[in-house]
C-alpha positions as CSV (number, residue, x, y, z in Angstrom):
1,X,19.4,-46.3,20.7
2,X,22.4,-46.6,18.4
3,X,22.1,-50.2,17.2
4,X,22.4,-50.5,13.4
5,X,25.5,-52.2,12.2
6,X,26.4,-53.5,15.7
7,X,27.1,-57.0,16.8
8,X,24.1,-59.4,17.1
9,X,23.6,-62.2,19.6
10,X,24.1,-65.8,18.4
11,X,21.5,-66.9,21.0
12,X,18.4,-66.1,19.0
13,X,16.1,-68.9,17.9
14,X,13.6,-68.0,15.2
15,X,10.3,-70.0,15.5
16,X,8.1,-67.5,13.7
17,X,5.5,-69.2,11.6
18,X,5.7,-72.4,13.7
19,X,3.3,-71.6,16.4
20,X,1.1,-74.1,18.4
21,X,-2.4,-73.7,19.6
22,X,-2.6,-72.4,23.2
23,X,-2.9,-69.6,25.6
24,X,-0.3,-67.8,27.6
25,X,1.9,-68.0,30.6
26,X,2.9,-65.0,32.6
27,X,4.6,-62.3,30.8
28,X,5.3,-58.6,31.2
29,X,2.0,-57.2,30.1
30,X,-0.7,-57.1,27.5
31,X,-4.3,-58.1,26.9
32,X,-3.5,-61.6,28.2
33,X,-2.7,-60.2,31.6
34,X,-5.9,-58.1,31.5
35,X,-8.0,-61.2,30.7
36,X,-6.3,-63.2,33.4
37,X,-6.7,-60.4,36.0
38,X,-10.5,-60.2,35.3
39,X,-10.8,-64.0,35.3
40,X,-9.0,-64.2,38.7
41,X,-11.2,-61.5,40.2
42,X,-14.2,-63.5,39.2
43,X,-12.8,-66.5,41.2
44,X,-11.3,-68.4,38.3
45,X,-7.9,-70.0,38.0
46,X,-5.8,-68.2,35.3
47,X,-4.0,-71.5,34.8
48,X,-7.3,-72.8,33.2
49,X,-7.0,-70.1,30.5
50,X,-3.3,-70.9,29.9
51,X,-4.1,-74.6,29.2
52,X,-7.5,-74.1,27.5
53,X,-6.4,-74.8,24.0
54,X,-5.0,-78.1,22.8
55,X,-1.1,-77.7,22.5
56,X,-1.1,-80.5,20.0
57,X,-2.6,-78.3,17.3
58,X,0.4,-77.2,15.3
59,X,0.6,-74.8,12.5
60,X,3.1,-75.2,9.7
61,X,2.4,-72.2,7.5
62,X,5.2,-70.6,5.5
63,X,6.1,-67.4,7.2
64,X,7.0,-64.2,5.5
65,X,8.1,-61.3,7.7
66,X,7.7,-57.7,6.7
67,X,10.7,-55.5,6.3
68,X,9.7,-53.7,9.6
69,X,9.6,-57.0,11.5
70,X,12.9,-58.1,10.1
71,X,14.5,-54.9,11.3
72,X,12.9,-55.3,14.7
73,X,14.2,-58.9,14.9
74,X,17.7,-57.5,14.2
75,X,17.2,-54.8,16.9
76,X,16.2,-57.3,19.6
77,X,19.2,-59.4,18.7
78,X,21.5,-56.5,19.2
79,X,19.8,-55.7,22.5
80,X,20.3,-59.3,23.6
81,X,24.0,-59.1,22.7
82,X,24.3,-55.9,24.8
83,X,22.8,-57.7,27.8
84,X,25.3,-60.6,27.3
85,X,28.2,-58.2,27.5
86,X,26.9,-56.4,30.6
87,X,26.0,-59.5,32.6
88,X,29.0,-61.5,31.6
89,X,31.1,-58.7,33.1
90,X,29.0,-58.3,36.2
91,X,29.0,-62.0,36.9
92,X,32.7,-62.2,36.4
93,X,33.1,-59.5,39.0
94,X,31.0,-61.7,41.3
95,X,33.2,-64.7,40.6
96,X,30.4,-66.4,38.8
97,X,29.9,-67.7,35.2
98,X,27.0,-66.2,33.3
99,X,25.0,-68.7,31.3
100,X,23.4,-66.7,28.5
101,X,19.7,-67.2,27.9
102,X,18.3,-67.8,24.5
103,X,15.7,-65.5,23.0
104,X,13.0,-67.2,21.0
105,X,11.0,-65.3,18.4
106,X,7.6,-66.7,17.7
107,X,4.2,-65.7,16.2
108,X,0.8,-66.5,17.6
109,X,1.8,-69.1,20.2
110,X,4.7,-71.1,21.3
111,X,5.6,-74.3,23.2
112,X,8.0,-73.6,26.2
113,X,9.0,-75.7,29.1
114,X,6.5,-73.6,31.1
115,X,3.7,-74.7,28.8
116,X,2.0,-73.3,25.8
117,X,2.1,-69.5,25.6
118,X,0.1,-67.1,23.4
119,X,1.3,-63.8,22.0
120,X,-1.4,-61.9,23.9
121,X,0.5,-62.4,27.1
122,X,3.4,-60.4,25.9
123,X,7.1,-61.3,26.3
124,X,8.0,-63.7,29.1
125,X,10.8,-65.7,30.6
126,X,10.5,-69.4,31.3
127,X,12.8,-70.6,34.1
128,X,12.3,-74.2,33.0
129,X,14.3,-73.8,29.7
130,X,16.0,-70.5,30.6
131,X,14.6,-68.9,27.4
132,X,13.1,-65.4,26.8
133,X,10.1,-65.6,24.4
134,X,8.7,-62.7,22.4
135,X,6.3,-62.2,19.6
136,X,7.5,-59.1,17.8
137,X,3.9,-57.9,17.4
138,X,4.3,-56.7,21.0
139,X,6.2,-53.7,19.7
140,X,3.0,-52.4,18.1
141,X,1.0,-53.2,21.2
142,X,3.5,-51.3,23.3
143,X,3.0,-48.3,21.0
144,X,-0.7,-48.4,20.6
145,X,-2.3,-50.0,23.7
146,X,0.3,-48.9,26.2
147,X,1.2,-45.6,24.6
148,X,4.9,-46.3,25.0
149,X,6.5,-45.9,21.6
150,X,10.2,-46.0,20.8
151,X,13.0,-48.6,20.3
152,X,14.3,-48.2,23.8
153,X,10.9,-49.0,25.2
154,X,11.2,-52.3,23.5
155,X,14.8,-52.6,24.7
156,X,13.5,-52.2,28.3
157,X,11.1,-55.1,27.8
158,X,13.9,-57.4,26.7
159,X,16.2,-56.2,29.5
160,X,13.4,-56.9,32.0
161,X,12.9,-60.4,30.9
162,X,16.7,-61.0,30.9
163,X,16.5,-59.7,34.4
164,X,14.3,-62.7,35.3
165,X,17.1,-64.9,33.9
166,X,19.6,-63.2,36.2
167,X,17.3,-63.9,39.1
168,X,17.1,-67.6,38.0
169,X,20.8,-67.8,37.7
170,X,21.3,-66.4,41.2
171,X,18.7,-68.8,42.8
172,X,16.0,-66.2,43.5
173,X,13.3,-67.8,41.4
174,X,14.0,-71.1,43.1
175,X,13.4,-69.4,46.5
176,X,10.1,-68.0,45.1
177,X,9.1,-71.6,44.2
178,X,9.8,-72.6,47.8
179,X,7.6,-69.9,49.1
180,X,4.7,-70.8,46.8
181,X,2.2,-72.9,48.6
182,X,3.4,-71.8,52.0
183,X,1.7,-68.4,52.0
184,X,-1.7,-67.1,50.9
185,X,-2.3,-66.0,47.4
186,X,-2.4,-62.4,48.5
187,X,1.0,-62.8,50.4
188,X,2.6,-64.5,47.4
189,X,1.5,-61.7,45.2
190,X,3.4,-59.3,47.4
191,X,6.6,-61.4,46.9
192,X,6.0,-61.5,43.2
193,X,5.8,-57.7,43.1
194,X,9.2,-57.6,44.7
195,X,10.5,-60.1,42.1
196,X,9.2,-58.0,39.2
197,X,10.5,-54.7,40.6
198,X,13.9,-56.4,41.0
199,X,13.8,-57.3,37.3
200,X,13.0,-53.7,36.5
201,X,16.0,-52.6,38.6
202,X,18.2,-55.1,36.7
203,X,16.9,-53.6,33.4
204,X,18.0,-50.3,34.8
205,X,21.5,-51.6,35.5
206,X,21.8,-52.7,31.9
207,X,20.6,-49.3,30.7
208,X,23.3,-47.7,32.8
209,X,26.0,-49.7,31.0
210,X,24.5,-48.9,27.6
211,X,24.6,-45.3,28.5
212,X,28.3,-45.7,29.5
213,X,29.0,-46.8,26.0
214,X,27.4,-43.7,24.6
215,X,24.8,-45.8,22.8
216,X,21.7,-43.9,24.1
217,X,20.1,-41.2,22.1
218,X,18.0,-38.3,23.2
219,X,14.7,-39.4,24.6
220,X,15.8,-43.1,25.0
221,X,15.7,-43.0,28.8
222,X,12.3,-41.4,28.8
223,X,11.0,-44.1,26.5
224,X,12.0,-46.8,28.9
225,X,10.5,-45.0,31.9
226,X,7.3,-44.5,30.0
227,X,7.2,-48.2,29.2
228,X,7.9,-49.2,32.8
229,X,5.1,-46.9,34.0
230,X,2.7,-48.1,31.3
231,X,2.8,-51.8,32.4
232,X,2.1,-51.0,36.1
233,X,-0.7,-53.2,37.7
234,X,-2.7,-50.1,38.7
235,X,-2.7,-48.7,35.2
236,X,-3.6,-52.0,33.5
237,X,-6.4,-52.6,36.0
238,X,-7.8,-49.1,35.5
239,X,-7.8,-49.6,31.8
240,X,-9.4,-53.0,31.9
241,X,-12.0,-52.6,34.7
242,X,-12.0,-48.9,35.9
243,X,-10.7,-49.6,39.4
244,X,-7.7,-51.2,41.1
245,X,-7.4,-54.2,43.5
246,X,-4.0,-53.8,45.3
247,X,-4.1,-57.3,46.8
248,X,-4.1,-58.7,43.2
249,X,-1.0,-56.7,42.1
250,X,1.7,-59.0,40.8
251,X,4.1,-56.6,39.1
252,X,3.9,-53.3,41.0
253,X,2.4,-50.0,40.4
254,X,3.4,-47.7,37.6
255,X,5.3,-45.4,40.0
256,X,7.1,-48.4,41.6
257,X,8.1,-49.9,38.2
258,X,9.4,-46.6,36.9
259,X,11.2,-45.8,40.2
260,X,13.0,-49.2,40.5
261,X,14.1,-49.1,36.9
262,X,15.6,-45.6,37.4
263,X,17.2,-46.7,40.7
264,X,19.0,-49.5,38.8
265,X,19.9,-47.0,36.1
266,X,21.5,-44.6,38.6
267,X,23.4,-47.3,40.5
268,X,24.7,-49.3,37.6
269,X,25.4,-52.3,39.8
270,X,23.7,-54.7,42.3
271,X,24.4,-52.5,45.4
272,X,20.7,-51.5,45.8
273,X,18.9,-54.4,44.0
274,X,17.5,-56.2,47.1
275,X,13.8,-55.4,46.8
276,X,13.0,-58.3,49.1
277,X,14.7,-56.5,52.0
278,X,13.3,-53.1,51.2
279,X,11.0,-51.7,53.8
280,X,9.2,-49.6,51.2
281,X,8.8,-50.3,47.5
């Protein structure tokens, strides 16, 4: 992706080196998800893990970022700026005002309106404060654990989390909150899969607009598709336990995530984004 020397977002808050003790709250992927899946399958409540460490334990250690990390911080800021341009335009076409989210950089763990979150969860969006949170070490995890290298793989991750903000702005997450508690856990998981696949579609819409500005380089689209496939529930469960439990899926299969991202990329708008009405995912 062509990004060096381009405009950066003013909506980035740097909290690196100011982490708090704590575990994680639902993100896009990573060891945290693997741990919570296994814990849930054994009958436990993943929420117990997320609140298992005292959030009052703060760390105030001077933080010195590497040159690679500083470059990555600049990259995600440019990606966020791109999402702001795209979604401001789309919302304007809808006759709505787009309230831009903030992207919070952290190391280790962070306090959000959704609770204390750990880096092991991966990037996540908190509807309570409308912030996207990311520990930049996830870039290396994406390359090594998920075998999804490349800057546009990371760009997909950011665009996916911003997709959750779009859903929040349009009232979809509020509708999900209304459903919670009215259906079984297995049924709610199915709704959540549709929510996540819709965020993948929205990331694809963003990628379409980036392509329209001739900012994609050879191999970028493949990097994003590889990343989308790498964080499918079926692949993560096979890696962690050697078998899959479809009723426990919360994000969609590798094939579904890849396909809905590409569907958004091809459409470039919200014309086909309604995963909740789709007969087949």
